[in-house]
C-alpha positions, 0 to 999 in steps of 0.5 A, a space after each residue: 089879350 089877342 088885341 094887344 098881341 095882334 099882328 099889326 101891333 107886332 109887325 114893326 117888332 117882327 120886321 126889326 127882328 127879321 132885319 137884325 137877323 139878316 144883318 147879323 147872319 144869324 142861324 136859320 133856326 132862328 129865322 124859322 122861329 121868327 116865321 112861326 111867331 109871325 104865323 101864330 101872332 096874326 089875327 084872322 082879319 089880318 094879312 098872313 103875313 104882311 108883304 114887307 115882313 114876308 119879303 124880309 123873311 124871304 131874303 133871309 131864307 134865300 141868303 141861307 139857301 133855304 129854298 124850300 122854306 122860301 117857296 113855302 113862304 111865298 105861296 102863303 103870302 096873299 099879296 106877294 110883290 114882284 120883289 117877292 118873286 124876284 128874291 126867290 127866282 134869284 135863289 132858284 137860279 143860283 142853285 143847280 138842283 132848284 134851277 128847273 123850278 125857276 121857269 114855273 115860278 116865272 110863269 106864276 109871276 105872269 099869272 099873278 098879274 104882276 109885270 116882270 122886271 129886269 131882275 126877273 128876266 136875269 134870274 130866269 136867263 141864269 137858270 136857262 144858262 145853268 141848265 143849258 136850256 136854249 129853248 127856255 132861254 130863247 123864250 125868255 129872250 122873246 118876252 124880254 124883247 116884247 116888254 122892252 127890256 133889251 134896252 136895260 143895263 143888265 138884261 142883254 148881259 144876262 142874255 150873253 151869259 145864257 147863250 154862252 152857257 147854252 153853247 150858242 156863240 152866234 146868238 151871243 155875238 148877235 146880242 152883243 152887236 145889238 147893244 148900244 153901249 156895252 159895258 166892261 162886263 158885256 165885253 168880257 162876257 162876249 170875249 170869254 164866249 168866243 174863246 170858250 168855243 174856239 173863235 180866237 180871231 173874233 175874240 181878238 177883234 172884240 178886244 181891239 174894238 174894246 180898246 178903241 172905244 176907250 174902255 180899259 180892259 180888266 185883268 179878267 179880259 186879258 186872262 180870257 184872251 190869253 187863255 184862247 191864245 194858249 189853247 190855239 198855240 198863238 204865241 204871236 198874239 199872246 206876246 203882243 198882249 203880254 206887251 200891252 199888259 206891261 205897258 198898261 198903267 191901269 192894270 194890276 198884274 195880279 196872280 190870276 193874270 200872271 197865271 194866265 200869262 204863264 199858262 199861255 207860254 206853257 201851252 205855246 211851248 215857250 218854256 224859257 219865257 214861261 220860267 221868267 214869268 214864273 220867277 217873277 211871281 212873288 207868291 206862286 200858288 198851286 195853279 202856278 206850280 201845276 202850270 209850270 210842271 205841266 209845261 215842262 212835261 208838255 215839252 218832254 223836259 222830265 228833269 225840269 218837271 221833277 226839279 220843280 216838283 222837288 222845289 214845290 215840296 220844299 215850300 209845301 204848306 197846307 195851301 200848296 200841298 200837291 194835288 192829283 193834277 200836280 202828281 199826274 203832271 210830274 209822273 207824266 213828265 218822268 215817264 221818259 226817265 228811268 223808273 228807278 231815278 224818279 218814277 218809283 220814288 214818285 210812286 212812293 210819294 203818291 202812296 204817302 199822300 193817299 192819291 194812288 186811288 185817283 184814276 187820273 194819277 193811276 193812269 199816268 203811273 201805269 203809262 210810266 211803267 209801260 214806257 219803262 218796260 215794266 209791265 209787271 209793275 203796271 199790271 200790279 197797279 192796274 189790279 189794285 185800282 
């Protein structure tokens, strides 16, 4: 009986079942049942389990974020391939609480005698960036260079992302400058890194270089650089980029890009242009509304902020329900207005939404009451937090 139900007889059927589960997105319980069937159906002389089938199950476990199951299966596979390791490495690197284990597994890959591939390095670099572990990232960088992977299409971009995550824009720019033919993803990554750490001029120079090479900037490219212009108050370059967006025939003026334009003008204090951008958004989302309300608040135009909030409430639905950022922005704007006119009605509205317990919102309410010389109301609210 055992010879008829032996491992080699069942392997094709089990492999087909694993693939069917993978494609259908079936529940994890069934994957574990298949794993158990694999183990109990194996012959003593047969591999436990076959590498191909193990890889199918590993992919299934990782797809469902069952990292402990994947690690257990990898350890029980006598002859795992680099694909086996890469599957689990990728899952570890994408889950913050499991990311530290990626380094040990990468060392295990080396110790097994297998040669890491580009996806191996991408996974361990992603883990280093997520953990802001520059030392581990630099070690992986050195290993990738020694094995010749810096000429690959994906490892240099993973290095850019790692150094950006670790707060090393200088190293990120150096990696980028050494790339022979960076693609759009690499350009976007290095510009985002420079914007993130306040090097707007460097990001703008990279943008100009990108355009001069004939590569078309994407919506993500523009959103990142516009964000930098807004944070630095550089309306001159922001307007130039806006003009470039309008003239471009290749760009799709999608909602995130429109929100980036809106945010740039609001941050630069140009609310007239910001309002024009807002009015041209066909279906503004909550980010759009929050941005314009915060923009009015930033220039001290409390009445316009309250008016925008009232309009938001009029079109409010589940996707557009005001959140704590909306309420904090409108209360902050209303602080300069008489409390009886807008502050107290807003406070009542906040109580109805159940967001009074938010420290973020409560702080703006307390400030509003103090601004209106109502320390008693501010004290009562403070005591209730």
